[in-house]
N, C-alpha and C positions, 0 to 999 in steps of 0.2 A: 764304753764297751771295749774290751780287749780284742785285739786283732788275732784271729787264728790263722796260722801259716801252714802252707803245704810245700815243703821243700821237694824239689824235683832233681834227682841225680841225672847225670848224663846217660846212665844205663836205662833209667825209666824213660827219659826223653826219647831215646832211640826206639825203645820197645813201643811207646805210644805212636811214634811215627810209622813204625812197621804195621801196627794195627790199623792205622788210618789208610795206609797203602793197600792193605788187603781189602778193606771196605770199598775203596775207590775202584780197585781192579775188579771186584765182584759186581760192581754196579754197571760197568760198561766202559767203553773206550774213552780216553781223555787225550787230547792233543797237546795241551800245555798247562803248566802251573802258572798262576799269577799270584805272587806272594806280596802281601802287604808289608811294607817296610815300616817299622823295624821288626816287630814281633814275629812276622811270618818268614823272615829271611832264613834263619837257621832251619826251621821246619821245612820250608820250601826247598832248600838245598838238599836235605836228606831225602825228601820225597822225590826230588828229581832223579836221584840215584835209584831209589827203590822202584819207581814207576818207569824209569828209563825214558823220560820225556823232558823237553826243555822247560826253562823257567824264565819268566819275566817278572818285573817288579814295578811298583809305584809306591809312593810314600803318603801315608796319612798320619798326622800327628794329633794327639788328643790329650795324653796324660800330662798333668802339671806336676804331680808328685804321687806318692804311694797310694793316696786315697782320693784324690780329686781328679776328675776328668774335665778338661777344658773343652773348648770348641773343637769339633771334629772337622778337620780341613785337609784337603789334598795339597801337599806342598811340592810334590814332584809327580807329574802324571805318567801314565803308561806310555812308553815309547815304542812299543812293539805292535805289529799288526796281528790281531787275533780274529779278524773278520772271518766268519765261517768256521771257526774252530770250536771244539768242545773243550771248555776250560774248567779248572777248579781254582777257586779263590781260597788262599791259605793264610791263616793267621794263627797265633799261638793260643788265644783264648777269646771266647765270646763272653765278654764281661758285661758291659752295658748293652752290647749289641749294636751300638751306634756306628762303630767303625765298619762293621760288615754291611750295614744298611747303606752307608755312604759309598763303600767299595762297589757294591752291586749297582748303584745308580751310575757311578763313574764308568764301569765296565760296559753297561748297556750301550753307551755311545760308540763302542768299538765293534758292535754287531757280532758277537760270538753266536754260534747256533745253539749252544747249551752251556749253562753256567751252574755249577754246584759249588758249595762251600764246605770247607773242612777246617776244624780247629782241634787242638789236643784237648782243650778243656772248654766246658760250657758251664756258665753260672746260671742258676735257675731264675734269677731276676732279669736276665737279658731280654731285651725287646726283640731279639732275633735268635732263632735256634738254627745252628748250622745243619746242613744235610748230614754231615758226618762229624762226630766227635768221639773221644775215647773215654773221658771221665767228666762227671758232673761234680762240681764242688762250689761251696760258698766261701771257701778259705782264700786268703791272699796267696797267690802262687809265686814261689821263689824259683824262677827259672835259672838253669845253670848258664844261660847266655847273658844274664844281667847282674853279675856279681857286683860290679862297681856301683851301678845305679841303685841296687837294693841296699847295699851297705850304707852308701851315702844318704839315701832317703831315710833309713832307719835312724842313723845318727842325728840327722837334722830334726826329725819329728820327735824322737825320744828326748833329745836335749831340751827342746821347747817344753816338753812335759815334765822336766825336772830330773830326768834320769842322769846318773853319772856315766862317764865313759866305761867304767868297770862293769856297771850293770848292763849297758848296751852290748859290750863285748861278750859278756856271759850269755846273753840271749843269742847273739850271733853264733857263738860256739855251739850252743844247744841246737841250732838250726842247721849245723853242718859246715859253717864257714870256718876256714882255717885261720890260725894266727897270721900266716903270711898274707892271706887275702885281706884281712882286716888292717894289717900294718901298711900294706900297699895303698889302700884307700885313704887311710889317715894321713899318710905321707904326701900323696899327690892330689887328693881330691877334697879334703876337708879343710876348713879354716879354723 
């Protein structure tokens, strides 16, 4: 089955962040953003500006490649005191939902008074539906924050499937990646 892609421009990324900020502000006061690294970092940074509140982070790693999710584990815990605060946990997408479930479990130990979740995208097969999201999709999302990761993964996977570099580059161009971005990845990140 062919993968369907959803390219996200920086303009769309910021518009989605602003839409999330509006929903969060309309819902009631929040004291702090807790962004899940790595996917929630850029979104958390933008939301910190839009909401005018501080941001904290912790790291959960799970993806092994473009289509496989490995074990969901916290590799760097939250280092900030959020006890008694109203927080929003932020990630870029609720894909399987396992990352958000694990994040909520981790955050409970820090005793916030209120915890909500927000993502830009929500996939209908996710085991967890965020409190706020902007767009529902089943497509593989191509974030502007993950250019090297995406191009590298696509080259690796498509080469295994027998595609030539010219075919891969043609697909990448059709998805909005520039020749300079592709050349950079080929020079520094591909074998």
